[in-house]
C-alpha positions in Angstrom: 29.8 40.9 32.4 28.5 41.1 36.2 25.1 41.6 36.7 24.1 44.7 39.0 22.2 43.2 41.9 21.8 46.5 44.2 21.9 50.3 43.2 23.5 51.2 47.0 23.5 50.2 50.6 21.1 52.6 51.4 18.7 51.4 48.9 19.0 48.2 50.5 18.7 49.3 54.1 15.6 51.4 53.1 13.4 49.5 50.8 15.1 46.4 50.6 16.4 47.0 46.8 18.1 43.8 45.6 17.6 42.8 41.7 17.4 39.2 40.5 19.9 38.1 38.2 18.7 36.8 34.7 20.1 33.3 35.5 17.7 33.0 38.4 14.2 34.6 36.5 14.8 32.4 33.7 15.0 29.6 36.3 11.8 30.3 38.0 9.7 31.3 34.4 10.8 27.5 33.6 8.9 26.2 36.2 6.3 23.7 34.9 3.3 25.3 36.5 3.8 28.7 35.0 4.0 27.4 31.1 0.3 26.8 30.8 0.1 30.7 31.6 2.9 31.8 30.2 1.0 30.3 26.6 -1.7 31.9 27.3 -1.8 35.5 25.6 -4.3 36.7 27.9 -3.4 35.0 30.9 -2.7 37.9 33.2 0.8 38.4 35.2 1.2 41.3 38.0 4.9 42.6 39.4 4.1 44.1 42.6 7.6 45.0 43.2 8.6 45.3 39.2 12.2 46.9 39.5 13.4 47.2 36.0 11.6 45.1 34.8 13.4 41.8 34.6 10.8 39.4 35.3 8.0 41.4 33.0 10.6 42.0 30.0 11.3 38.1 29.9 7.5 37.3 30.3 6.7 39.4 27.3 9.5 38.1 25.3 8.2 34.4 26.0 4.4 35.6 25.0 5.3 37.4 21.8 7.5 34.1 20.8 3.8 32.5 21.1 2.2 35.6 19.5 4.1 34.9 16.3 3.4 30.9 16.7 -0.3 31.0 16.8 -0.5 34.0 13.9 -1.1 32.9 10.6 -0.8 36.8 9.4 0.6 40.1 9.8 -3.0 41.7 11.2 -3.1 38.4 13.5 0.4 38.8 15.0 -0.4 42.8 15.5 -3.3 41.7 17.8 -1.7 38.9 19.5 1.2 40.9 20.0 -0.7 43.9 22.0 -3.2 41.1 23.9 0.3 39.7 25.2 1.2 42.9 26.5 -2.0 44.0 27.6 -1.8 41.0 29.9 1.5 42.4 31.8 1.6 44.4 34.7 3.9 46.2 37.4 3.9 48.1 40.2 7.2 50.3 41.2 7.8 52.4 44.5 11.1 53.7 43.4 10.9 56.9 40.8 14.1 56.0 39.0 13.0 52.6 38.3 9.4 53.1 37.0 11.3 55.5 34.8 13.3 52.3 33.6 10.6 49.7 34.0 8.7 51.6 31.6 11.8 52.0 28.5 13.1 49.1 29.3 9.3 47.5 28.2 8.9 49.6 25.2 12.5 48.5 24.1 11.5 45.4 24.5 8.6 45.0 22.8 9.4 47.5 20.3 12.7 45.6 19.2 10.9 41.8 19.4 8.3 43.0 17.4 9.4 45.1 14.6 12.6 42.2 14.5 9.2 39.8 13.7 7.6 41.9 11.1 10.2 42.0 9.2 11.8 38.8 8.7 8.6 36.7 8.7 5.9 39.6 7.2 8.7 41.6 5.1 7.5 44.6 6.5 9.1 47.9 6.9 9.9 49.0 10.5 8.7 52.3 9.9 5.4 51.9 8.0 2.2 53.1 8.9 0.9 50.1 10.7 4.2 49.3 12.5 4.4 53.0 14.3 0.4 52.6 14.8 1.2 49.2 16.6 4.2 50.4 18.6 2.7 53.9 19.8 0.0 51.6 21.2 2.3 49.4 22.7 3.5 52.6 24.7 -0.1 53.5 25.6 -0.7 50.2 27.1 2.9 50.0 28.8 2.6 53.7 30.2 -1.0 52.6 31.5 -0.2 49.0 32.9 3.7 50.0 34.6 2.3 52.1 37.4 4.2 54.0 40.3 3.6 53.5 43.7 3.5 51.2 46.8 1.8 47.8 46.1 1.5 47.7 50.2 -0.2 51.1 50.8 -2.2 50.2 47.4 -1.6 54.4 46.7 0.3 55.7 44.1 3.3 58.2 44.1 0.6 61.3 44.9 -1.1 59.6 47.6 -4.2 58.5 45.4 -5.6 54.8 44.7 -3.6 53.0 42.5 -5.2 52.8 39.0 -5.2 49.9 36.5 -6.2 49.5 33.1 -8.5 46.4 31.7 -8.3 45.7 28.2 -11.2 44.1 27.4 -11.5 42.1 24.2 -15.2 42.8 22.4 -16.7 40.4 20.1 -15.8 40.2 16.6 -18.0 42.2 14.8 -18.3 42.5 10.7 -14.6 41.1 11.1 -13.0 43.4 13.3 -12.5 43.2 17.4 -12.3 46.2 19.5 -10.9 46.3 22.9 -12.7 48.6 25.8 -10.5 50.2 28.0 -11.9 50.2 31.9 -10.2 51.5 34.6 -10.2 49.7 38.2 -8.6 50.5 41.5 -6.1 48.4 42.5 -8.5 47.9 45.8 -11.2 46.4 43.2 -8.6 44.4 41.3 -7.8 42.8 45.1 -11.7 42.2 45.3 -12.2 40.6 42.0 -13.3 43.4 40.0 -16.1 44.9 42.1 -18.5 47.5 40.1 -18.8 49.7 42.5 -15.1 50.4 42.8 -14.3 51.0 39.3 -13.7 54.9 38.4 -14.6 56.5 35.3 -11.4 58.9 34.1 -12.2 62.5 34.2 -12.7 65.1 31.5 -10.1 67.9 31.8 -12.4 71.7 31.6 -11.0 74.6 31.1 -12.9 77.2 32.7 -13.8 81.0 31.3 -12.2 84.1 33.0 -14.1 86.9 33.0 -11.8 89.4 32.7 -13.9 92.5 34.1 -15.1 90.3 37.1 -13.4 93.1 39.7 -14.7 96.3 38.0 -18.4 95.3 37.8 -19.3 93.6 41.2 -22.8 92.8 42.5 -25.0 91.5 45.1 -26.0 88.4 43.1 -24.9 85.3 44.7 -22.6 83.6 43.0 -23.6 80.5 40.9 -21.7 77.0 41.6 -19.3 75.8 39.3 -20.9 72.9 37.0 -19.5 69.4 37.7 -16.6 68.3 35.4 -18.3 65.7 32.8 -17.2 61.8 33.7 -16.2 60.5 30.3 -14.8 56.6 29.2 -13.0 55.5 26.7 -14.1 54.2 23.0 -13.7 51.0 21.9 -10.9 50.7 19.2 -9.3 48.4 17.6 -6.0 46.8 19.3 -3.8 49.1 17.0 -5.7 52.4 17.3 -5.4 52.1 21.3 -2.9 55.0 21.0 -5.5 57.2 20.0 -7.0 57.0 23.8 -10.5 58.1 22.8 -13.4 58.9 25.0 -16.8 60.0 25.2 -19.0 61.7 27.7 -20.9 59.6 29.8 -24.7 60.3 29.7 -24.5 61.8 26.3 
């Protein structure tokens, strides 16, 4: 079956969109200088024009194989698989491509992970642990695959591209947790300048006074309180899907 290299001539003219054949993807990833990084689960890969994920899905497959090779137990494999996944990042300009990119990454992880735990650890495809790992994988993928322009450093809404770092914390009482930290793309390029990091803003719901228009007074209105900043709570890798946050300063 012939691979589709372009979607339309118009897209090629407007965006220079041409997809890389799988044969070329493998040829490029087989280069000797990449092998050390491909064997390192935490070694980061960023695809600035990710398309539908030809490179990222293949890198993921290779890293998941390494994760299995170095894991002596199911718990180790669960953790190593998510570490491997959290090292992969993509930026894609076109909306239909980013949707397929996310979907292809989820399918690739789910298939490779489930086949391994069923074959090597006799786990069920629908057990609670498996679901938590896959749900956490979905959270990581949706955070790491961003819709935007790598040249302008802006997302599809014209705001700064945001990336999540999944910082592994020291093991305590036999448990390793991960701290999710948000960075702008500019901060990443500036090698993590702390002043350019960002915190997530907690959604706030404003109370509505149903009788505000009936009783007016001359008192000046009080300024609205600022929304509190929150940060992600350190959690086990298999609990990333919970996306727990806490208010900063409290």
